[in-house]
Every structure is written in structure tokens, then in C-alpha cells.
GUVOVEX-442082 format. One line per 2 residues: number of its first residue (from 1); their letters; for each residue x, y, z of N, C-alpha, C. Coordinates in pm, whole numbers, plus 50000, padded with zeros to 5 digits. Layout:
<pts>
NUM> a> X/Y/Z/X/Y/Z/X/Y/Z; ...
</pts>
This chain:
<pts>
1> mk> 90542/09347/76920/90436/09298/77008/90497/09244/77136; 90436/09277/77246/90486/09233/77376/90375/09165/77453
3> kv> 90402/09045/77495/90302/08971/77570/90367/08905/77690; 90318/08936/77808/90376/08882/77930/90265/08814/78010
5> il> 90282/08687/78036/90187/08616/78123/90252/08608/78260; 90198/08679/78356/90258/08685/78488/90220/08565/78575
7> sa> 90100/08510/78553/90061/08397/78638/89951/08318/78575; 89961/08183/78590/89852/08094/78554/89853/07982/78656
9> ll> 89801/08011/78773/89815/07922/78889/89682/07860/78925; 89677/07727/78928/89560/07656/78974/89587/07609/79117
11> ig> 89510/07663/79212/89528/07626/79351/89423/07520/79383; 89466/07400/79390/89372/07291/79414/89297/07253/79290
13> ga> 89357/07256/79176/89287/07228/79051/89246/07085/79036; 89309/06989/79105/89272/06848/79097/89263/06791/79236
15> am> 89194/06679/79251/89169/06621/79382/89281/06528/79423; 89399/06577/79438/89515/06507/79490/89547/06379/79415
17> aa> 89521/06377/79287/89555/06262/79203/89505/06134/79265; 89591/06030/79266/89545/05899/79311/89515/05896/79459
19> na> 89561/05995/79538/89535/05995/79679/89417/06083/79717; 89328/06109/79623/89207/06186/79653/89133/06119/79766
21> qa> 89092/06198/79868/89037/06140/79989/88902/06199/80023; 88817/06111/80080/88687/06156/80129/88706/06248/80249
23> ns> 88603/06329/80275/88601/06419/80390/88715/06519/80388; 88747/06569/80272/88848/06673/80260/88789/06793/80188
25> vl> 88854/06907/80204/88811/07031/80140/88904/07062/80024; 88845/07086/79909/88920/07118/79789/88914/07269/79764
27> vf> 89028/07333/79756/89036/07476/79722/89110/07488/79591; 89053/07560/79495/89118/07570/79366/89096/07708/79307
29> gd> 89169/07738/79202/89151/07865/79134/89258/07887/79031; 89237/07982/78944/89340/08023/78851/89343/08174/78844
31> lg> 89463/08226/78821/89484/08370/78814/89569/08399/78692; 89525/08492/78610/89600/08526/78490/89605/08676/78469
33> in> 89723/08727/78431/89741/08868/78399/89821/08877/78270; 89779/08961/78177/89856/08977/78054/89852/09122/78008
35> tr> 89960/09163/77944/89970/09296/77884/90019/09282/77741; 89977/09376/77657/90018/09371/77516/90018/09512/77457
37> kd> 90120/09539/77379/90125/09664/77302/90171/09630/77162; 90089/09663/77062/90123/09625/76926/90211/09730/76859
39> ag> 90242/09706/76732/90333/09796/76660/90275/09936/76645; 90143/09950/76652/90079/10081/76641/90061/10150/76774
41> dn> 90121/10095/76881/90115/10152/77016/89975/10143/77077; 89893/10049/77029/89765/10021/77091/89787/09924/77206
43> kt> 89726/09952/77322/89752/09875/77443/89632/09790/77483; 89663/09672/77537/89560/09581/77589/89607/09528/77724
45> lg> 89520/09533/77823/89546/09478/77956/89437/09377/77989; 89475/09268/78052/89378/09166/78089/89405/09108/78226
47> ln> 89298/09078/78299/89307/09014/78431/89191/08919/78446; 89217/08798/78497/89107/08707/78528/89144/08622/78649
49> ih> 89043/08591/78729/89059/08508/78847/88939/08415/78858; 88964/08291/78896/88858/08189/78898/88878/08100/79020
51> pg> 88827/08140/79138/88842/08060/79259/88724/07964/79279; 88742/07870/79369/88635/07779/79405/88671/07699/79528
53> vg> 88570/07648/79596/88592/07563/79713/88484/07456/79716; 88522/07334/79750/88426/07225/79751/88456/07122/79859
55> yq> 88360/07036/79884/88375/06929/79982/88378/06796/79909; 88481/06718/79934/88496/06587/79870/88438/06482/79963
57> fd> 88317/06436/79933/88248/06348/80027/88276/06201/80006; 88342/06163/79897/88400/06029/79885/88525/06038/79800
59> dh> 88583/05924/79765/88711/05926/79696/88702/05968/79549; 88580/05993/79501/88564/06030/79361/88492/06163/79340
61> wt> 88393/06194/79425/88304/06307/79397/88330/06425/79489; 88331/06544/79427/88344/06670/79499/88238/06767/79448
63> lg> 88169/06833/79541/88071/06935/79507/88107/07065/79578; 88081/07178/79511/88114/07304/79575/88066/07423/79497
65> vt> 88118/07540/79533/88080/07665/79469/88203/07726/79402; 88177/07801/79297/88286/07863/79223/88237/07992/79158
67> gs> 88329/08071/79111/88295/08196/79043/88418/08249/78973; 88401/08361/78907/88515/08420/78835/88490/08568/78811
69> fg> 88600/08637/78786/88593/08775/78740/88705/08796/78640; 88671/08863/78531/88772/08895/78430/88745/09031/78369
71> tt> 88852/09099/78334/88838/09228/78267/88942/09239/78157; 88901/09296/78045/88991/09326/77934/88976/09474/77900
73> rr> 89087/09545/77899/89085/09690/77873/89175/09721/77754; 89128/09810/77669/89202/09848/77549/89208/10000/77536
75> ka> 89323/10049/77491/89339/10193/77467/89413/10212/77336; 89349/10285/77244/89410/10313/77114/89525/10411/77130
77> sg> 89616/10405/77037/89732/10495/77039/89687/10641/77042; 89739/10717/77139/89705/10858/77150/89578/10887/77227
79> ak> 89498/10784/77261/89372/10805/77333/89399/10822/77483; 89309/10893/77552/89320/10913/77696/89241/10809/77774
81> dw> 89134/10760/77716/89044/10670/77788/89055/10527/77737; 89016/10436/77825/89016/10293/77794/88874/10245/77767
83> ty> 88858/10154/77674/88734/10077/77664/88755/09948/77742; 88647/09892/77793/88663/09773/77877/88547/09675/77858
85> nn> 88576/09552/77890/88475/09446/77900/88498/09373/78032; 88400/09376/78120/88406/09304/78247/88311/09185/78244
87> ey> 88357/09073/78298/88273/08953/78302/88286/08888/78439; 88174/08844/78494/88177/08776/78623/88077/08661/78623
89> ta> 88110/08557/78698/88024/08440/78708/88015/08397/78854; 87909/08322/78886/87893/08262/79018/87802/08141/79004
91> gv> 87840/08030/79068/87757/07911/79055/87814/07793/79130; 87784/07674/79081/87822/07550/79148/87903/07462/79053
93> fg> 87977/07368/79110/88053/07274/79029/88044/07134/79088; 88063/07035/79003/88076/06897/79045/88199/06839/78977
95> ry> 88275/06761/79050/88398/06703/78995/88403/06554/79024; 88437/06476/78921/88458/06333/78938/88606/06303/78913
97> tq> 88670/06238/79008/88812/06204/78998/88828/06053/78992; 88904/06005/78896/88931/05862/78881/89081/05837/78886
99> pl> 89132/05778/78995/89275/05745/79000/89312/05645/78891; 89427/05667/78829/89480/05573/78730/89587/05484/78793
101> nk> 89666/05539/78883/89761/05466/78965/89798/05557/79081; 89910/05532/79149/89946/05613/79264/90001/05750/79226
103> if> 90028/05771/79099/90086/05898/79055/89988/05980/78972; 89914/05914/78883/89827/05984/78789/89679/05965/78824
105> af> 89600/06067/78792/89455/06059/78804/89391/06144/78695; 89274/06101/78653/89192/06177/78558/89078/06240/78635
107> ya> 89043/06365/78602/88922/06423/78659/88849/06505/78553; 88720/06518/78573/88636/06602/78487/88551/06690/78578
109> qa> 88548/06819/78547/88472/06914/78627/88365/06980/78542; 88242/06981/78594/88129/07048/78529/88087/07165/78615
111> ea> 88058/07279/78549/88016/07400/78620/87887/07454/78560; 87798/07501/78647/87675/07570/78605/87678/07708/78669
113> ly> 87677/07814/78587/87711/07947/78635/87615/08055/78588; 87584/08147/78678/87523/08273/78637/87632/08357/78572
115> lg> 87598/08426/78463/87695/08503/78386/87651/08648/78375; 87740/08740/78411/87715/08882/78395/87825/08945/78311
117> ns> 87791/09048/78235/87886/09109/78144/87855/09258/78131; 87959/09340/78121/87939/09483/78097/88046/09535/78003
119> dg> 88005/09616/77906/88095/09681/77811/88081/09831/77827; 88194/09901/77832/88186/10045/77849/88319/10113/77824
121> st> 88329/10236/77874/88448/10317/77856/88473/10398/77982; 88601/10430/78008/88633/10513/78123/88606/10662/78096
123> as> 88568/10694/77973/88536/10834/77941/88415/10881/78020; 88417/11004/78065/88307/11054/78145/88179/11064/78063
125> gv> 88066/11027/78128/87936/11034/78064/87900/10914/77979; 87988/10817/77964/87959/10698/77883/87899/10589/77973
127> ka> 87778/10542/77939/87712/10438/78017/87750/10299/77964; 87768/10209/78056/87805/10073/78019/87681/09995/77974
129> lh> 87701/09900/77883/87596/09810/77838/87607/09682/77919; 87500/09646/77992/87502/09529/78079/87427/09412/78016
131> sn> 87478/09292/78040/87416/09169/77990/87415/09065/78100; 87317/08974/78094/87306/08866/78192/87274/08736/78120
133> gf> 87320/08625/78178/87293/08497/78112/87337/08378/78195; 87370/08270/78125/87403/08142/78188/87517/08078/78111
135> ra> 87605/08010/78185/87716/07938/78122/87730/07801/78186; 87752/07699/78104/87779/07563/78151/87907/07514/78084
137> tv> 87996/07456/78163/88124/07409/78110/88154/07268/78159; 88229/07195/78078/88283/07064/78119/88431/07063/78079
139> tp> 88517/07037/78177/88662/07041/78152/88728/06914/78204; 88788/06833/78117/88866/06718/78161/89011/06758/78186
141> ai> 89080/06684/78274/89219/06718/78305/89291/06597/78363; 89423/06607/78369/89508/06505/78428/89584/06566/78545
143> ai> 89592/06493/78658/89669/06536/78774/89785/06441/78795; 89900/06497/78832/90020/06419/78858/90066/06450/79000
145> mv> 90071/06346/79086/90114/06364/79223/90262/06400/79227; 90295/06498/79313/90434/06541/79326/90489/06503/79463
147> hk> 90424/06552/79571/90475/06523/79705/90370/06554/79809; 90331/06454/79887/90242/06469/80001/90119/06554/79970
149> gf> 90047/06514/79868/89922/06581/79838/89929/06692/79736; 90048/06738/79704/90061/06839/79600/90062/06770/79463
151> al> 89995/06830/79367/89986/06772/79233/90002/06881/79128; 90056/06841/79014/90055/06925/78895/89935/06885/78811
153> nf> 89865/06983/78756/89741/06958/78683/89753/07011/78540; 89707/06931/78446/89717/06966/78305/89580/06950/78240
155> sf> 89532/07056/78175/89408/07046/78097/89431/07108/77960; 89355/07059/77862/89375/07101/77724/89243/07137/77657
157> gg> 89166/07222/77727/89039/07267/77671/88921/07188/77724; 88803/07219/77670/88681/07154/77714/88564/07193/77627
159> ae> 88444/07182/77684/88320/07217/77614/88247/07324/77693; 88184/07419/77622/88119/07531/77689/87993/07572/77613
161> fe> 87885/07593/77689/87761/07647/77634/87731/07777/77707; 87686/07878/77632/87662/08009/77691/87542/08075/77627
163> tl> 87463/08142/77710/87356/08227/77660/87363/08360/77734; 87351/08471/77659/87372/08604/77716/87275/08702/77651
165> ka> 87201/08776/77734/87103/08872/77684/87137/09011/77734; 87153/09104/77641/87184/09243/77676/87061/09313/77731
167> sg> 87083/09407/77820/86974/09483/77879/86894/09555/77770; 86763/09534/77770/86675/09596/77671/86661/09520/77542
169> ak> 86739/09415/77521/86731/09336/77398/86617/09235/77406; 86560/09201/77291/86451/09104/77287/86501/08960/77289
171> na> 86612/08936/77224/86664/08800/77212/86801/08787/77277; 86831/08666/77320/86961/08637/77380/87054/08577/77276
173> at> 87180/08605/77290/87282/08542/77205/87325/08412/77271; 87338/08305/77192/87380/08176/77244/87499/08125/77164
175> gf> 87578/08041/77229/87694/07986/77161/87741/07858/77227; 87805/07773/77148/87863/07648/77197/88005/07638/77143
177> nl> 88100/07612/77232/88240/07608/77193/88306/07478/77238; 88388/07421/77151/88476/07310/77185/88619/07361/77171
179> tf> 88696/07350/77279/88831/07405/77278/88938/07298/77301; 88905/07172/77278/89002/07065/77298/89122/07086/77205
181> gs> 89240/07086/77264/89362/07101/77185/89399/07243/77153; 89309/07340/77175/89339/07479/77143/89372/07562/77266
183> qa> 89355/07504/77384/89389/07572/77508/89468/07477/77597; 89558/07531/77676/89636/07449/77769/89653/07525/77900
185> hi> 89632/07454/78011/89647/07513/78143/89732/07421/78229; 89823/07480/78305/89909/07406/78396/89899/07471/78533
187> gv> 89888/07391/78637/89881/07448/78771/89919/07347/78877; 89906/07389/79004/89933/07303/79117/89807/07290/79201
189> sk> 89801/07188/79287/89682/07168/79367/89715/07099/79498; 89620/07110/79592/89631/07037/79717/89496/07033/79784
191> ni> 89459/06917/79836/89341/06905/79920/89377/06940/80064; 89283/06999/80134/89301/07030/80275/89228/06923/80355
193> fc> 89300/06841/80427/89238/06733/80503/89164/06788/80624; 89059/06720/80661/88976/06765/80772/89020/06699/80903
195> gh> 89129/06746/80956/89166/06703/81090/89265/06591/81096; 89325/06578/81218/89427/06478/81243/89371/06337/81232
197> gh> 89248/06317/81280/89188/06185/81278/89169/06133/81137; 89140/06222/81044/89123/06179/80906/89253/06124/80849
199> rk> 89365/06185/80886/89494/06138/80836/89521/05998/80883; 89488/05969/81010/89509/05833/81059/89421/05734/80986
201> gh> 89296/05774/80958/89209/05687/80881/89262/05663/80742; 89323/05765/80687/89383/05754/80554/89497/05652/80556
203> hm> 89579/05652/80662/89687/05555/80672/89633/05414/80667; 89528/05388/80744/89473/05252/80748/89416/05213/80614
205> km> 89349/05305/80549/89284/05274/80422/89385/05243/80312; 89498/05317/80313/89595/05302/80206/89694/05189/80230
207> nh> 89681/05118/80344/89774/05010/80373/89735/04885/80296; 89806/04859/80187/89778/04742/80106/89872/04627/80137
209> gs> 89958/04643/80241/90039/04532/80285/90183/04533/80238; 90224/04624/80152/90360/04623/80105/90453/04679/80212
211> rm> 90578/04638/80209/90676/04683/80308/90697/04833/80298; 90704/04886/80175/90726/05028/80156/90612/05109/80214
213> ek> 90488/05064/80190/90372/05136/80240/90370/05135/80392; 90407/05020/80454/90410/05013/80598/90514/05107/80656
215> ee> 90630/05115/80590/90734/05206/80637/90689/05350/80626; 90618/05383/80515/90567/05518/80499/90464/05551/80605
217> ie> 90378/05454/80637/90275/05476/80740/90339/05500/80875; 90440/05417/80911/90509/05434/81038/90577/05570/81045
219> qd> 90636/05613/80934/90701/05743/80931/90600/05856/80950; 90484/05844/80883/90380/05944/80899/90328/05949/81042
221> kk> 90316/05830/81106/90269/05826/81244/90368/05896/81337; 90498/05877/81311/90601/05943/81389/90590/06094/81375
223> ed> 90565/06138/81249/90548/06282/81226/90427/06336/81299; 90315/06255/81295/90194/06297/81367/90219/06311/81516
225> ns> 90291/06213/81575/90319/06216/81719/90407/06334/81754; 90503/06366/81666/90590/06480/81694/90513/06611/81689
227> ed> 90411/06615/81600/90327/06736/81592/90244/06753/81718; 90198/06638/81773/90118/06644/81896/90204/06688/82015
</pts>
């Protein structure tokens, strides 16, 4: 058996840990690719991407839009064609971030999504079966500040509700999943600040009077002046 995970990258997965700031733009996402071939020479290919963008209007709350696309393809040993399952979502998210200290922060993200699904084959003349539904998820995570707004993000599952109705079917299939402890995701993140003026406001807000903080502020101001 061969399994290769080429990428699991969260771009902006957390709101800059303890330095989460109002009036900033949060960009996040994850990308995953995997391949597998078992002892019987049956092949499986998978791809998924989950981007999103939001506006952080205070130091705790972020609202925005998100979506995803994923595909899983399988080919039996000796077969010419692949069977596939494609899934896509689009919707909104809300995130609450709670700083724990200057390095760590906790956040929880809730998503409400339109869900589409299709099952089919690459063989000619085979029609895909389409389904539509709704998905709601809640995912808690921890962010660790690394350097100047970059953070490492760790999540270990969440809660998910889903309803999906196949085209032409009378009833929808529904399900609820708890994945705490059974899934793990690691990524990096960064908030995009809205302009030079916001950075200066950030300096003033974060000045709690310590000598180290004042030195850091003065250094940042020097960097700002050099950029100008």
C-alpha cells in the first residue's frame, strides 16, 4: 500500500492567535492530495481544496464566505475507466477567537453550506447521479503565534450535520458526525492588515507599558518609516 500526502496547508486558518486584530482580512484554506495503490493494483486518487475569506470586525469575531471542492477517483485493477465522487460546497462562516496569552489563542469556526454531490464514471454513456443538500460544521482549534502575524494552527476534529437528497429521490439522507480525536489538521495562517494606519493603531493598542513592548513598537515604527 502506498499513501502520499502532498499537502495539508491552512492559509489563514486562525486569526493571528493572541494578536488577532479588528479591521483585518482573514484568508484561509486547506489543500490536500493523496494517492493510493493497494496490493491488488486497485488505484485511488483524491483532491480537496477549502478556501475562504472573511472580515474581522473586532478582536474576536470574523465573518466571511467559504467553499470547497473535493474529488475521489477509483480504478480497479485492469480497468480502463475511473469511477468518481465529486463534492462541492459554498456558504458562510463565523469565527470566534479568544486569546489565551501572547502566544496561544483558541478559536471556533462554524460554517453553513450548500452541498452538491455527483457520482459517476468516466466510461462513455454513463450518466452521473447528482445530489443536493446542506451541511453545518463546528470546528475548534488552537493557534500558536510564530512570527509577526504568522501562526501554526492545530485542530483535532469537530461536529458536522449533513442532509443530502439525490435527484429524483423522495427522501433525503441525513447524518451527524463527531470527529473529535479522530482527525488532525496542521497549518499556517496570517491576517492581512488593512493599511498602514491600522498598524500604527495596533501599536498604540498593544502598548501595555513594558520596556520590551515599547522597544518593539519603536522598532516597528522605524520599519514603517523606512517603508515610506
